[in-house]
N, C-alpha and C positions, 0 to 999 in steps of 0.2 A: 711436619705439622704446618710450617709456614707455607710450603708448597700447596698443601690442601686448602689452607685459608685463602691463598691467592686465587686458586681455581674457583672456590666458592664465591669469592667477591666478584670475580670476572663473570660468573654465571648470573649472579644477582644483577650486576650492572647491565649485562646483555638483555636480561628479561625486562628490566626497568626501561631501557632504551626502546625495546620492542613495543612495550605497552604504550609509551609516550607517542611513538610513531603511529600506532594503530588507533589510539583514542584521541588524546588532546591535540595532536598535530595533524589529524586527518581533516582536510578541508571539506570533504563531502559531509563528514559527521558534524562539523561546526555549523554548516548551513542548515541541515535538517534538524539539529538540536534547537537552533533558533526558531525554526518553523514550529516545532513541537511545543516550545515554551510559549510562543505567541498564541497558538491555538488554545492551549490550556488556560492562559490568562484571559482570553476573550470568553471562553466557556464559563470560567469562574464569575465573570461579570454578569453574564446572562443568568446563571443559576442564582446569583445573589439577588437580582431584581425579581425573578419569578421562580422560586424554589420548586414549586409543584408543577411547573409547565413542562410537558414532554418535549424532548429534543430529538431531532433526526440526525443521526451520524452516518457518514459514509467512510468506508475504509477499502483499501485495496492497494495495488501498486501505483506507479507513477501515472499510468493511463487514467486512473481515477483522480489523482491529485491535480492533473492538468485539464480535467474535463468537467467536473461537477461544480457548478456555481451555486453555493449555498443561498445567495441572495435571491436567485430565481426560484429555488425550491421553497424558500420561506414565503415568497410572495404568492405562490400557488397553493401550498399546503397549509399555510397559516400557522406554522410551527418553526421555532428556531432551528437552524441547520448548520452543521459543521462538517468540513472535509478533513478527515484525519488520515488520509492516504499518505503513503511513503513509497520510496522506490521498492520495486518488487524484489530487489536483491536482499532486502531485510529478511525475507522468508515468510511463508504463509502463516505460521504459528504466531510470530511476533506481530505481524500486520493485523491479525484478527484480535489477539489478546490486548494490544495497546489501545485499540478503539473500544473494545468491550469494557475495559477498565474505567472508561470515562462515563459509562452509562449508569442509569439507575432504573428502577421499576417504572414501566410506562413509556420508556424511550423506544426509539426505533433505530435499528442498525441495518444499514443497507450495504451489503458486500458487493464490491466491484472488482474482485480479484480477476486477473487475466485468465482466460479459459484454460491456458496451458497448465495452471495449477491443478485443474480438475481432470483434464483429459489424458494426461500422461502419468504413468506410474512413477512415483517418487517417494522418498522418505522425507521430503520437504525439509532439507537441511537449513539451519539458521545461517544468516550471513553476518559478516563483520560489522555491518552498519547496525544491525539489531543488537549485537553485543555491545557496541560502543554506546548506543542510546540507552540500553538497559543499565549498563554499569554507571553511566553518568546520572541516571535517575535513581540509583541506589537499589535496583531490583534486577540483579544478574539473571535470575531464573526466568524473567520475562523474555530473554533471548530465545528460549525454546517453548514459549507459550505459557509458562507459569501455571497459576491455579486454573486458568481457563481450560488447559488440556492436561492438567495433573503432571506437568513436567518440571524437572529441576536441572540446574546446570552443575555437573560434577566438577570437582577440582581439576582433574585432567582436561576436561573440556574447556574450562575457564583458562587454564594455562595455554592450551593450544590456540584458542581464539584470540588471546592477547598478543600473539606473535604475528608480525606482518609477513605476508607471503611474498614471493619473488615478483609476482605480477603487480601487487600493490606498490612495492618499493620502486619498481621501474616506472610506474605511472606517476608516483609522487615525485621522483627525481626529474622526470620529463616536465611535469607541470611547474616545478620550481625553476628549472633551467630556462624554460621557454617563457615564464612569466604569465602563462595563460590561466593558471589556477583552475578551480572547479567550474564547470559550465554554468551552474545555477548559482544565484546570489540571493541575499535577503530581500533585494528589491523585487524579486519575482513573486513575492508573497502578495496575495489578494484577500478579499473579504472572507473571513472565517475559514481560512486555510487553503483556498484554491491557489494553484501555482500557474504562472504564465511566463513563458520565455520569449524574448524578442528574436531568438535564433531561428532561422529558417533554413532547413536542410534540403538542398535540391537533390534529385535523383533517388528519393526514398523508394525502396522496393514495396510494391503493394502486396497485400495478402491474398492468396487464392486457396480456397479449400475445396476438396473433392471427396465425396463420400461422407457418411455420417461421422460426427465426432461424438464419442460416448464417454460417459463418466468412468474413470478408472477407480479401482478399489481404494487406492490411497486418497483420491478425491472424495470418495464416499465417506471414508473415515474422518476426513477433515471437516466435512459438512456436519456429520453426525456429532462430532466433538463440539463444534461451536454452537450447534443448536441446543445441545444439552446444557451448555454453560449459559446460553442466553435465556433458555426457559427457566433455569434456576434463578436467574437474576430478574426475571419478569420483563425481559426485553423482547420486542417483536423483531423478527429477523427476516430479511428478504434478500434477493440477489438481482443485480442488474449487470448485464454483460457490457464491458467497455466497447466503444467504437474503435474499429480498426479500418484503415484505409484499404479499399478494394476497388479494382477497376469495374466500371459499370457492367461490362460483359461478363464478369465473374460474380456479380452481386447475388443473383438468384441462387446459384449453386452454393455460395458461401452461407447465405441465410438458411438454406435448407440443411446444410451440414451442422450449423450451430443450433438449429431447432432441436435436433436429437439430444444434444448435450443439455439444453435448457429443459427439455422434458424430464431428463434424468434428475437434474438438480431440483426441479419442481416436485419430485416425489419426496424430497427431504425437507426443503424450505420453500417458502413462497418466492415466485419469480415475478418481477415487475415487467409486464408485457408492453413495451413501448413501440412494438411493430418493426424494430430495426434488426433484431437478432445480432447486434454487435457489428453491423456492417454500415459503413459510410463511404460514398463514392466521390465526394467533393474533396479533391486534393488540397484545395486552398484552406480547408479546415484544419490542416495538420501543420505542426511547426517543425521541430527538430527530429521527430521520429514518426513512423506511421501509426503511432498510438497516442502521441501527445497533441492535444488540441490547441489551436490558437484562441484568442479572445472570441472571435466570431464562431469558431467551432464549438467552444465551450458553451456559448449562449444557445446555439442550435441544439446541442446535445441536452442541455438542461431544460430547455423549453419543450423538448420532445418527451423527456423523462418525467417532468414534474406532474403533468395531468394524469399520467398512468400511475404514478406513485400515489397521488391523491385518491384516485379511484380505488386502488388496492387498500389503502389505509381506511377508507370509508366502510369497507366490509369487515365483519367481525373476524 
């Protein structure tokens, strides 16, 4: 009996340690939880001042977090705007759910998910970042999309996601030993949720597309699911493709390839046509990845998008 109790106590201790390493001790999670809390606090202030005023929300992966400037969107569209994007590793269901949860009838939700979420067949698995944020927010089912997609997190899934994987442990140990910590910090936060990093990565690989990029069946289901949830909530839904760095000589082919995907998406939800099809050729606009924009890149992206979004929203 004593042996059994010892084994049980060891298992419980191991699980608790794993959970601590995965959630409270996760430096990436701490940064993005802080970002999430600041966005929600600022949104609450705006709602309190003008409860009936519609709000424009943006969601997507980090390519949206580092590119959309709510201040520019507000100045052009005349509506409060917030950037609720998070790293793509959180998973599509969580990224969409957590933003839609902030909306109410009359609001606008602009999806800026990376094209890969739609173009490649996937079951769109949830990430550990989504799990941590959802658990800390007291809504574990949000990890897999919650009420937005009619999903819930089972106990076995919860137990599995609470355990740190080998890759995470190695990364955590390396960061601790090197003193480098997580790349992004609370100081990277800008107005209403935009992120901006001072890190500049040299030698980034440009994107080159050849042939049409089409909507996968899993991408179609993802769009149909969020559209149904947005319609039920009375929220207007549209899509904008994030900018990705492309060499000038490859820009035309890449825009044509993306045009096919945008047409497919446009059959399900509205698409904001800013004329770029997700292609940008100025390398100076990108910071630490070929999809994260600098301050200048974010301004250019937002000033290109804002009038196109205003035009779309002016139509019924």
